[in-house]
C-alpha positions in Angstrom: -156.0 67.6 -38.7 -157.8 64.6 -37.4 -160.5 62.7 -39.1 -163.0 60.1 -37.9 -162.9 57.3 -40.5 -165.5 54.8 -41.2 -164.5 51.3 -40.2 -166.1 47.8 -40.4 -166.0 45.4 -37.5 -164.1 42.2 -38.5 -163.6 40.6 -35.1 -164.9 41.1 -31.5 -162.2 40.9 -28.8 -162.4 40.8 -25.0 -163.1 43.8 -22.8 -165.0 46.1 -25.2 -162.3 45.9 -27.9 -162.7 45.0 -31.5 -160.7 44.7 -34.7 -161.9 46.9 -37.5 -161.0 47.4 -41.1 -160.2 51.0 -42.0 -162.1 52.1 -45.0 -162.0 49.7 -47.9 -158.3 49.0 -47.6 -156.2 46.2 -46.0 -155.5 48.1 -42.8 -157.0 46.6 -39.6 -156.7 48.3 -36.2 -157.9 47.6 -32.7 -160.6 50.0 -31.5 -162.6 50.4 -28.3 -166.3 50.0 -28.3 -166.8 51.3 -24.8 -168.5 54.5 -26.0 -171.1 52.7 -28.1 -174.6 52.4 -26.6 -174.9 48.8 -27.9 -172.3 46.0 -28.3 -170.9 45.9 -31.8 -171.6 43.0 -34.3 -169.3 41.7 -37.0 -170.0 43.6 -40.2 -171.2 46.8 -38.4 -169.8 50.1 -39.6 -168.6 52.7 -37.0 -166.9 56.0 -37.0 -163.6 55.6 -35.2 -161.4 58.4 -33.9 -158.3 58.1 -31.7 -159.0 54.4 -31.2 -162.6 54.8 -30.0 -165.7 53.9 -32.0 -167.9 57.0 -31.6 -171.1 55.8 -33.3 -172.6 53.2 -35.6 -173.2 54.0 -39.3 -175.6 52.4 -41.7 -173.8 50.7 -44.6 -175.0 53.3 -47.1 -173.7 56.2 -45.0 -170.4 54.5 -44.5 -169.9 53.9 -48.3 -170.9 57.4 -49.1 -168.4 58.8 -46.6 -165.6 56.5 -47.9 -166.3 57.6 -51.5 -166.2 61.3 -50.5 -162.8 60.7 -48.6 -161.4 58.9 -51.7 -162.5 61.7 -54.0 -160.9 64.2 -51.7 -157.6 62.2 -51.5 -157.5 61.9 -55.3 -158.2 65.6 -55.8 -155.4 66.5 -53.3 -153.0 64.1 -55.0 -153.8 65.6 -58.5 -153.2 69.1 -57.1 -149.9 68.1 -55.5 -151.1 68.8 -52.0 -150.2 65.3 -50.9 -146.7 65.6 -52.2 -146.3 68.8 -50.3 -147.5 67.2 -47.1 -145.0 64.4 -47.6 -142.2 67.0 -48.0 -143.4 68.8 -44.8 -143.4 65.5 -42.8 -139.9 64.6 -44.1 -138.6 67.9 -42.8 -139.9 67.3 -39.2 
């Protein structure tokens, strides 16, 4: 399963590339802004999938989405689903 995750722009790079923080965590990745209709600005939120920013989000929408994803992850962890996924990955 693939998810498009809310990210926040932390640095603008050359050639339509940008550094974005994934969710509220410490992970920063490089993403392409070439699919966006307007150039990104530092602090903007975007949905990123497979290394491409797909669309800009307003900050409220980004925070609501991040909260929903965190709630989902916590529920999956409590039910043991995440542990089962880890076992399946280790078996690959």
